[in-house]
C-alpha positions in Angstrom: 72.3 146.4 187.4 75.1 143.9 187.8 75.7 142.1 191.1 79.2 141.4 192.3 80.3 139.2 195.3 83.1 140.9 197.1 85.0 140.2 200.3 85.8 142.9 202.9 87.9 142.0 205.9 87.0 138.3 205.5 83.2 138.8 205.1 81.4 138.4 201.9 79.0 140.9 200.5 76.7 140.9 197.4 76.8 144.4 195.9 75.0 145.9 193.0 76.6 148.3 190.5 75.7 149.8 187.2 77.0 148.2 184.0 80.5 149.3 183.3 81.1 150.3 186.9 82.7 147.1 188.0 86.3 148.4 188.0 85.3 151.5 190.0 83.4 149.4 192.5 86.2 146.9 192.9 88.7 149.7 193.4 86.5 151.1 196.2 86.1 147.6 197.7 89.9 147.2 197.8 90.4 150.6 199.4 87.8 149.8 202.1 89.2 146.4 202.7 92.8 147.7 203.0 91.7 150.5 205.4 89.7 148.1 207.6 92.4 145.5 207.7 95.0 148.1 208.6 93.0 149.2 211.6 92.3 145.6 212.6 95.9 144.6 212.3 97.0 147.5 214.5 95.2 145.6 217.3 93.7 148.5 219.2 90.1 148.0 217.9 88.4 144.6 217.7 84.7 145.3 216.9 83.9 145.1 213.2 81.5 148.0 213.3 84.0 150.3 215.1 86.7 149.3 212.5 84.2 150.1 209.7 83.4 153.6 211.2 87.1 154.4 211.7 88.0 153.2 208.2 85.1 155.3 206.7 86.3 158.4 208.6 89.8 157.9 207.3 88.7 157.5 203.7 86.3 160.5 204.0 89.2 162.6 205.4 91.5 161.5 202.5 88.7 162.4 200.0 88.2 165.8 201.7 91.9 166.5 201.5 92.0 165.6 197.8 89.0 167.8 197.0 90.5 170.8 198.9 93.8 170.2 197.0 91.9 170.2 193.7 90.1 173.4 194.6 93.4 175.1 195.6 94.9 174.0 192.2 91.9 175.3 190.3 92.0 178.6 192.2 95.7 178.9 191.5 95.1 178.2 187.8 92.3 180.8 187.7 94.6 183.3 189.4 97.3 182.7 186.8 95.0 183.4 183.9 96.0 186.6 182.1 94.1 189.7 183.3 91.9 191.4 180.8 93.7 194.2 178.9 92.7 197.8 179.5 91.5 197.9 175.8 89.2 194.9 176.3 87.9 196.3 179.6 87.3 199.6 177.9 85.5 197.9 175.0 83.2 196.0 177.5 82.5 199.1 179.4 81.8 201.0 176.2 79.4 198.3 175.0 77.6 198.2 178.4 77.4 202.0 178.5 76.1 202.3 174.9 73.5 199.7 175.6 72.4 201.5 178.8 72.2 204.8 177.0 70.2 203.2 174.2 67.7 201.8 176.6 67.4 205.2 178.4 66.8 207.0 175.1 64.1 204.5 174.1 62.3 205.0 177.4 62.6 208.8 177.0 61.2 208.7 173.5 58.3 206.5 174.6 57.5 208.8 177.4 57.6 211.9 175.2 55.4 210.2 172.6 52.8 209.4 175.2 52.6 213.0 176.4 52.7 215.4 173.5 51.9 218.3 175.8 55.5 218.4 177.2 56.8 220.5 174.4 
């Protein structure tokens, strides 16, 4: 683990991050710092903890919106995939039906072998 010293809204923090994750962590630090400074600079909230909570909520909301947009895009892409052709559906149905009949016939054969008195 690597440790980085960062500054968020004028206060220094020592944070740990995995090797190679420095740029991702710094990006997150910059986003949090910007969100907190924006709330502080608006002048309506003074307490650091309240600013942190509001900034966290704003960032979580943005993330939720991005996830929902990504899901909608994925659903749209899935809906635009070509539908299976009737021939491929028939082939799948035939394969499934043939397998089911084969299993049924095996079970019947086994039952008839066990009870030779049926015929």
